[in-house]
N, C-alpha and C positions, 0 to 999 in steps of 0.2 A: 632645316631649322633644328637647332639643338637646344640644350638646357638653358643657354643664355637667353635666347628669344622667348622661351616659355616663361622664364623668370621675369623678363621685362613685361610680357603681356599680363601675367597675373598681378604684378605690382601696379601696372597702370590701370587695370580694370577695377582695382580697389580704390583708386585715387578719387577723392571727393570732387575735384574739378572735372574729371572725365564723367563721373556720374551726373553731376549738375549739367554738363554739356549735353549728355544723352537725354536727360529729362526735359531740358529746354527745347531741344529739337522735337521731341515727341509731343510735348504739350502744345507748342506753337503750330506744328503741322496738323495735329488733330483739331485744334481750335480753328484754324483757317479752313479746313475741309468742312467742319460742322457749321461754320458761319455762312458759307457760300453754297448756293444750290448748284453752281456750275463748277465742276472740278478744275476746268482749265484756268479759271480766275484764281483759284486757290493755288494751283501749281505755279502761276506767275509770281504770286507773293512769296511762296516757298523758295522759288528760284532766287529772288532778290535777297532773302535772308541767307540762303546757303552760299551764294557767291561771295558774301562778305564774311560770314561767321566761320565757315569751314577753313578757309586759308588762315584766318586770324588765330583760331584755336590750335590748328595743326602746327603752325610755325612757331608760335610763342610757347606753347606747352612743350613741344619737342626740344626747343632750345633750352628751356629751363630744366627739363629732365636730364639732358646731357650734362649740364653744369652741376646739377645736384648729385649726379652719379659719377663725378670725377674720381673719387676714391675707389669706387667699385670698378671703374674702367681701368685705373692704374693697377689695381690688384690683379685683375684678369690679364692685363698686358704683361705682367711679370711672370705669368704662368706659361707653360708650353702650349700656348694657343696662338695661332696665326692672327696677326692684326686684322687681316682681311676678314677672317671668320668672325672676330669680335665685333668689328664695325658693322658688317652686314647683318649680323644677328640683332644688334641694337636697332638697326633700321627696320628689319622685319617685325620686331616686337612693337615698335612705335607705330608703324604703318598698319599692322593688323588690328591693334587695339583701337586706334582712332577711326579706322574704316568700319570696324564692328560697332563702335559707338554711333557712327553716322547711320549705319544700316538699321540698327535698332530704333534710333530716334526718328529718322525720316522714312526708313524702309517699310516699317509696319503700317503707318498711316497711308503711304502711297500705294502699297499693295492692296490695302482694303478699299480705297476710294478711287484710285486711278492706275490700275494694273494694266496699262496699255503701253504702246511704244514710247510715249512721252515719259511715263513713269519709269520705265526701265532705263531710258536715256538719262533721266535725272539721277537714278541710283548709280549708274556706271560712272557718270561724270563726277558725282559726289565722292565716290571712292577714289577715283583718279586724282582729284584735287587734294584729298587728304594725303595720299601717298606723295604727290608732287611736293607739297609744302613741308612734309617731313623731310624729304630729300634736301630741299633748300635750307631747312633749319640745320641739318647736320653740316652742310657746307658753311653756314654762317658761324656755327659754334666751334668748328675745328680750326678756324683761322685766328682766333684770339683766345687767350686764357682768361681774360677779364670778363666776368659774368655780366656786369652792367653793360659793357661795350657790346658783347655778343647779343644780348637781348635787344639793345638799341638798334643794332644792325638788322635783326629780324623784324622789328617793328617798322623800320624804314623800308625794308623790302616788301612787306605786306602793304604799306602805304603806297609804295610805287606801283605795285601790280593792280591794286584796287582803284586808285584815284589818279595818281600822277601820270601813269601811262595813257589813260583815256584823255587827260588834259593835253598831253603832248600831241596825240593823234588829232584831236579837235583843232588845236592850234595850226598844225600843218595843213589840215583840210581847209581851214579858213584862209590861210595864206596862199594856197594853191587851188582855190575853188574854181578857177577858170580852166583847169586841166582835168581830163578824165582820170579819176583816181580810184575807180571801183576795184580794179585788179590789185592796185597797191595796198588797198585796205585788207585784202586777203593775206598779204605778206605781213602786215602789221599784226593781224590777229594771231598769226603763228608765234609771234614774239611774246605773247601773253597767254598763259594757260587758262586764266579766268575768262578772258574774252572769247577764246576758242570754245570753252565749255558753254558759255552763254549762247553763242551762235548756234552750236549743234542742238541745244535744247530748244531754242526758239524755232529752228527749222522743223523739229519734230512736232512742236505745238502748232505749226502752221499759222503762226502770227508774224511772219517775216516782214509784214508791213512796218513793224516796230523798228526794223533795222534800216529803214530808209531806202535811198536809191540803190544802194549796193546789194540789196536782197537778192536780185536776180543772179548776180555773180556768185554769191555765197551758195545759192541753191544749185547753180550749175556745177560748182566744184565740190561742195560737201553734201548736196542733197541726196545723191544716190548711195548705193551700198559701197561702191568703190571709194567715194568721198568720205564716208563714215570710217572706213578702214584706214584711209590716209590720215584723217584727223586723229583717230585713236593711236596710230603709230607716232604721230607728232607728240601726243600727250605722254606716251611711253618714253619718248626721247627726253621730255622734261623731267621724268623720273631718273633716267639713267645718267644723264650728263652731270647734274649736280652731285649725285651719289658717287660717280666715278671720280670727280674732282676732289670731293671730301675724303674719299678712300685713299687717293694718291697722297693727299696732305697728311692724313692720319698715319699712314705707313712711315712717313719720314719725321713725324712730330716727336719732339722730346717731351715725354710725360713727366 
């Protein structure tokens, strides 16, 4: 990480939206823990908030930041700096800043009230979701110069991963309910990082009954240490693949 990433991090950490995002996560997490005697119930509510808010803020903020930094990016691209170095450092800066905002906002309350396996799983998945949706945002923003269109694509992608994807899965399950689909559900979960993060955290919370008939299959595949490593590897692929595609496009893009 060089001066470009450090500049991006310092710039973002002073941003009012990121400060508001951090404060909202901190206040909502502390409030939920203080209102409930059972930390597990609070963690369930925090999980619901995080699976919606983290992807939304990460993808929208990152997209807007890239478009607002167009002149800065064009200036650096004209310098003797490799485009790969420039783009990856912007990614590092955005990822570290938003991950740090999440860790301060949710990490402190979770470490105070629920510093167990579930809490650590929540923190790891929250950081990974932040980084994944930064990577997706870079991919969305590099494919069009129009700011409104780029932000629109990011919103549609967030909408797809949080709502539309689950609707498609439920529709297929309803249409094919006479067939054993538990194993196929695992394949569907791999196609959505939000669903995969939800499954892993629910398994750690030992409330897999909320996952329905497929819970036994998920436990068998993702319940053990090897399963957790496999799931974490898949989450890292969700970081690497969009970033690689955006980097490939950025290298050839006419600025």
